[in-house]
Each structure stands twice: as structure tokens, then as C-alpha cells.
C-alpha positions in Angstrom: 0.0 -0.1 0.2 1.3 3.6 -0.6 0.7 5.6 1.8 -0.3 9.1 0.4 -4.0 9.0 0.9 -5.2 11.8 3.3 -8.8 10.3 3.5 -10.0 9.2 7.0 -9.1 5.6 7.7 -10.1 2.6 8.9 -7.7 0.2 11.3 -8.2 -3.0 12.3 -5.4 -4.9 15.5 -6.9 -8.2 16.5 -10.4 -6.4 17.1 -13.5 -5.1 15.4 -12.4 -2.5 12.5 -12.1 0.9 13.9 -13.0 4.2 11.9 -10.5 6.9 12.4 -12.3 10.1 11.3 -9.7 12.7 13.1 -6.0 12.8 13.9 -7.4 12.7 17.4 -9.1 9.5 17.1 -5.9 7.8 15.1 -3.8 9.2 18.2 -6.4 7.5 20.4 -6.2 4.4 18.9 -2.5 4.3 18.7 -2.8 4.6 22.6 -5.0 1.3 22.7 -2.2 -1.0 20.8 0.1 -3.1 23.0 3.0 -1.4 21.3 1.9 2.0 22.5 5.1 2.7 24.1 6.5 3.0 20.7 4.0 5.0 19.0 4.5 8.2 21.3 7.5 9.8 18.8 4.4 9.7 15.8 1.7 10.5 18.3 4.1 13.6 19.3 3.8 14.6 15.3 0.4 13.6 15.0 -0.8 16.3 18.0 1.7 19.1 16.7 -0.3 19.0 13.2 -1.9 22.2 13.1 -2.5 23.4 9.3 -3.5 21.3 6.5 -0.1 20.4 5.0 1.0 18.9 8.6 -2.0 17.0 9.0 -1.8 15.5 5.6 2.0 14.3 6.9 0.3 13.5 9.8 -2.2 11.1 8.2 0.7 10.1 6.1 2.9 8.8 8.9 0.2 7.1 10.6 -0.4 5.3 7.5 3.3 4.4 7.2 3.6 3.0 10.7 0.6 1.2 10.2 1.8 -0.5 7.0 4.9 -1.1 8.6 3.4 -2.6 11.8 1.3 -4.7 9.2 -1.8 -3.5 11.4 -4.7 -3.9 8.7 -5.5 -0.3 7.4 -7.9 0.1 4.8 -9.1 3.8 3.4 -12.3 5.0 4.5 -15.0 5.9 1.9 
């Protein structure tokens, strides 16, 4: 998966699919993972996204992390 889309995503990590519609929801999702301690640098970047380009890049970073960690991620509708 190429991680360039900025639409809200759906992620499933050994549980039902979770629809992520905002950066805050994605941060909350990351904090629920068993590997949460390793996501803090990513969370910091996502929480600092305060303009559209930074938000786009934060979503891209989230998708890249999800791909790298083999979290099942699908783009939302």
C-alpha cells in the first residue's frame, strides 16, 4: 500500500474495525495498541499537526506506521 492518501482510514488490530475520522481518533487508537510505548514519537507528530499540510503528513505518517507494523488498514469511504 502506498501511504499517500489523506482520507480518514479504518484500522483493525486483532479487534473489530475502528473507523478513524480525525487525527485525535488516530492518536487514541495508537494509544490502545499493545505497542503503544513505541508510538509516542508518532503521536507527538500527529498532535503537533496544526495546519492542513502538517495534518496530511501526519495521516501519511500514521499510514506508513500502520503498514510497517502490519496493522490491517483500509482507506475509509
